N, C-alpha and C positions, 0 to 999 in steps of 0.2 A: 486314095493314096496319089498323088503327084507323082509321075514317071522321073525316076532318076535323072534322066538324060534334061529335063526342063531344068531340074537343081543344077546341075552343072553347068547348061550352057548360060543360065542365068548369073552362076557365079564368075563362070570366065568372063564373060563378057563385062561385067562390072570390074572385075579388076583391072581387065585390059585397059580399060577407060581412065582408071584412076593413076594406072603405072605410065598411062600417055602422058595424062595430066603432069605427073612426078619428073621424067626423065625427058621430055620433050622441051629445048631452049624455043620459047615463043613470048608473044605478047602477052598478058594478062587479060585483055579480052576473047583474044581468040583460044584460048584456054577455056575461059567460061562460056564461049559457043561449042567448045569441043562436051563440056559437061554438059549444057543443057540437052544437045541433041543426043549424048548418052543416056540421059536420064527418061527422055521421051522414049528413046529407043527401047529400053529396058523395059518400061512401062507398057508399053504395047506388047511387047514380049510375054510378060507377067500375064498380064489380062488376057491375052491369045492363048496362053496354054491353060488358064484358070478355066476360060472356057470350052476350051475344047475338049478339057477332061475332067469337070465339075458335074454336068450334067446337072439333075437337079439334086446332088449332094450337098450345095450350098445354097440351095433353094431356101428362104427365109419362110417357115410357116406364119400365117396370117394370125394374130392373138383372136381368139373369141370373142365375138360379139365388136371385131374391129372393123371398121372399112376402108380400102385402098382403092385410089386411083386407078391403080391397073392390079387387075387380081389375078395375073397369071405369074406364074410362076417361072424366076428366071432366078439365074445365080445372083446372090447378093454377096459376093468377095470382090469388088472390085477396089475397096480400098485398101487390100493388102497392099497392091502397088503403091500407095502414100507411104507406107511403113517402110517396105523397099527403099524407095527414096530416101526416104529418111535417114536411114543407116548408110545410103551412099555417102550421104553426106556429109555424114560424123566422120567415113574412112576418107575420103576425099580432105577433111579438112586436117586430119592427121599425117596424108601423105603431101600435102601440100606447103606446110609450116612445121617449124620446130615450136612452136609456141605451148604454153602451159596453160593456156586459155581454158582448156577443157576442164581442168582441176578445178574451176570454180566452184563453188559450191552454188552457186546461183544455176550455172549451166549443168551441173547432174542433177538438182532440183528439177529444171525444166526437161531435162530427157526421161527422167523417172517418171516424171507427170504424164509426158506423152504417151510413154508406152504401158502405164495404167491404162491410158483411155484406150488404147488399141487393144489392150487385154479383156477389157472391159466390152468394147464392142463384140469383139469376137465372141465373150459367151454370151451376148446378147441375141447375137447372129445364129447362135447354135442352140439356145435354152429360151429365148424371149425373159431375160433376166428379169426379177420384178424389179416394180418402180423405186422400192424404198433401196435394193441395193445399188442401182444406179445413182441415186441421189447421195448416197453415204459414199460412194467412190468420189462422185464428182466433190463432194463438200472434204473431201482429205487431200483432192489437188488441189483446191482452194487454200488450204489451211499450210499443205507443203510448201506452195508458191509465198504466202505470205510470211512465212518461218525464215526464208533467205530470202524476204524484202522485194519480191518481185510484186507488187500491190500498189495501189492507187495511192496517189498523193495529191487531192485535186484540193481537199477541203482544210489539209494540214492538221486535222483533228483526227488522231488515232481512232478513235472507234469508229466514226462517221465512214473513214475512208478502207478500214478494214469488213465493214458491213458491205460497204461498195464493192470491193474487191470480190467477195463471196458470192453476193448477188450477181457481178458481172461473169466471173468464170461459170459459175452453175448456169446460170440464163442462157450465156452465150452456145456452149454446148449443146443444152436441151435444143437453143433456136435454131440451131443446124440441123440437127437430129430431126427438127419439125418440117424444116423446110423441104428435105429431102424428098418430096413429095411428087414429084415429075419430071420425066426425062432430061438431064442436063442442065438443070436449074441451079441446084447446090455448087456442083463443078465450075458453072460460066461464073458464077457469084462469089465463088471463094477464091478463084483467079484472079478478079478484078481486086478483091479486097484485100490479098495478098500482095498485087501488086502496087496498091496503095502503100501497103505499110513498108515495103522494099523501098520506093522511091521517098517517101518521106523520112524512112529512117538514115535513107542511105544520104540524103542533102541534108537533115537537120541536127542528125547525131551522128555519134561515132558509134555506128552498127559494128558489132563484133561479125568479124570474116564467119563464123561456124554461125550465127543467125540468119547470116546473108545467103552462103548457101543452103541451110536447111529451109528458107523461104523458097529459093527459086527452084530446089529439090521438089517440093510440093507442088509448085506450079506448073511444073516440066513431067512429073506423075502424072496431075489431075489430066493435063494436056492428052496423056497418051490415052488416060483412061476414058475420056471424051470421042474416042474413035469408038468406044464400045456403049458410048451410055447417050450419046447425041437420038433424038429423035427420029424413027421408033428405035430403041433401044435395046441391045442383048444382055445385057446386064444391069446388076443396080452398084452402086457404091456400099451399099450395108451400114449396119451401124458401126462397124471398125471403121469404116470411110468416115462417116460424119461424126463422130466422136472424136478421131483424129484430127480432122479438120478443125471442129469447135473446140478444141484444147490449145489446138497451136495459134490460132487467133486471136483467144480468148489473152494468151502468155504474152503475143508479139504487139497485141494492141495495150495491153496494160504499160507494155516498155516504152513503146515508139508512138503512141497517139494519147493516151490519157495523161500520161507524166509529160512535161514539157523539158526540154535539154537541160542538163547540168547547169549549165554556165547562162541560162536564161534566167532572168527575173520575175520572182513570183507575185503576183497579184491578180484581182478579180477579174483582169482584162484576158491574161494570159489563162485561166483556168475557164471561162467564157468559150474562148477560143479553142482549145483543148477538147471539150467536150461537145462540142459543135464539130469539130473534125470527126468525131466519133460516131456521132449522129450521123454524118455524110457517108463514111465507109459504110457502117451499118446500116440504113435504111432500109433496105430489102427486108434481112432476116428480121430486124426487129420491125418494121411494119406487120408481115406475116404474122408473127409468134403474137404478138398483142390483140390484133383482129382475132386470131384464131381464139383466144383465151377470154376476150371479151362476149364474142358469139355463143362460145360453150358455157362459159358461166350465168350467160344470160338465159338461158335455155335449161339450167338445170344439169347441166352436164359434165363431167369431169375433163377438166382443160389438157387432160394427157390420155385422153382416149382418141384415137385414131378418127378422121371421117374423112370426107369429101367437100369441108367449106372451106380449104387454105384459097389465099388471095391469087393463086397460081388457077384455083381450079375457077374459080368464079371467071377468070378473063375467058377461057374456054366457055363455060356458059354464056358470054357475054357475047360471043362470036368469033372470036381470035382461035387462028388453029393453034395446035398445042405446041407445034413445032417451031413457033416464034415467042412464046413464052420466053424461055432461056435466052434468047438473044435482048428481049426487051430488059429484062430483069438485069444483064450484064450492061447494056448500056445505060441504066439507071443508076449503076452503082458506079460505072466508069464518070458519068457525069457529077457524082458526088466524089469522087476522088480528086476531080479537076479543080471543082472549088476547095477543098481541101488542102491541095498541096498550093492553091492560092494563097490560102488563109496561112499558111507556116511558112513558105518560101520564097513566091514572089510579090507577094506583100509584107513587107520587116515592120510595117507600123501597123498601130491599130485602126482598124476600116471598119466602123458602124456600118456604113451602105452593104458591105461584100459579108458583114455577118447576118445582118437582118437577110440580104439575098440567101443566104448558105441556110438560116433559118426556115425560111417561106419556102423553098426549097423541100425542106425534108417534111414539111404541113402538107404543102401540095402533093408529094407522092403517097403520104397516109393517109389522106382525106380522101383521095382520087381511088384507091385501092380497098379502102376500108367501106366507101360508097357502094363499091361495085360487090364487094363479098355481104352487103346487108341488101341490095337489090336485086340480086338472083340468086333462086332456091336451088339447093344441092338438088343433084340429079341421081336418080338410084342406077 
């Protein structure tokens, strides 16, 4: 059990920041700065208390016959700070506006799906949930989103778009979960992807205020968590963290990456541009997951059985120090984000050279990491 003074202190700090936002008369940009600083501080405080009082209570047991890069037991509960930031974003929205935006069915469905991912992750961290249970919940999350029309509209053929949506939601949730295999990697990459979605959504779409607050809160919560997760880490985000991030990234990428702005003309060029933007921002998790799946299936192993054969691990086998892996993956994602911004905002007309350059970038990243993963042998 966490001490009561931790719960009260966190709640009081959250409310103080939120009421400060509501009652102080200030520029909206200054308000956002206060909001960001507050979320980072709350995330640091939350993780500090969890680390101090958890001991081995929240250290996840490694499933039998499963290999992990770091076999040392550490608290795997940092993802709770992500959910705390998520809840504060919702409260901030209520305090900062009188909008009825929250009553929208899409908004409610999105909030329920992220909450379901949190509960599933918490269950998996404590009891190592069966693969079948995880897939069922993830499938239900995808179906819920489809029912409120949060789905991919890239082919305009309903059956194909629905299948793509299910594959994307389930795939990205699992991809983020699998990428969480080395200190700071998933956290750093997720910050960059969320930042890219925030910029593209704000510049090209009429992004809802609640969505902006949730994305900003997630970014700031991850920053606070990184104080304890950078190499050498003191704690992990756990499945609760990776599933929250995977579900959030799947939802916001469908709304602001896969689907073009409502007022844009849909044609084959638009569809290609949106698909390339998705590839650019998600190049790291897609590359790592596809590489691991190919390797495991090729040697007759279950693709869902953990090992030390991820692209992150092979960079270390090749001679890179572990502390540089997360920054490298963040730079790869930031470069992809820059290309995606050029495609969607700075270059308004169809641009074949830029499209080809973007596709080549994704291919080069995949080929280099895949080659490394096949060149070096996993270490015991």
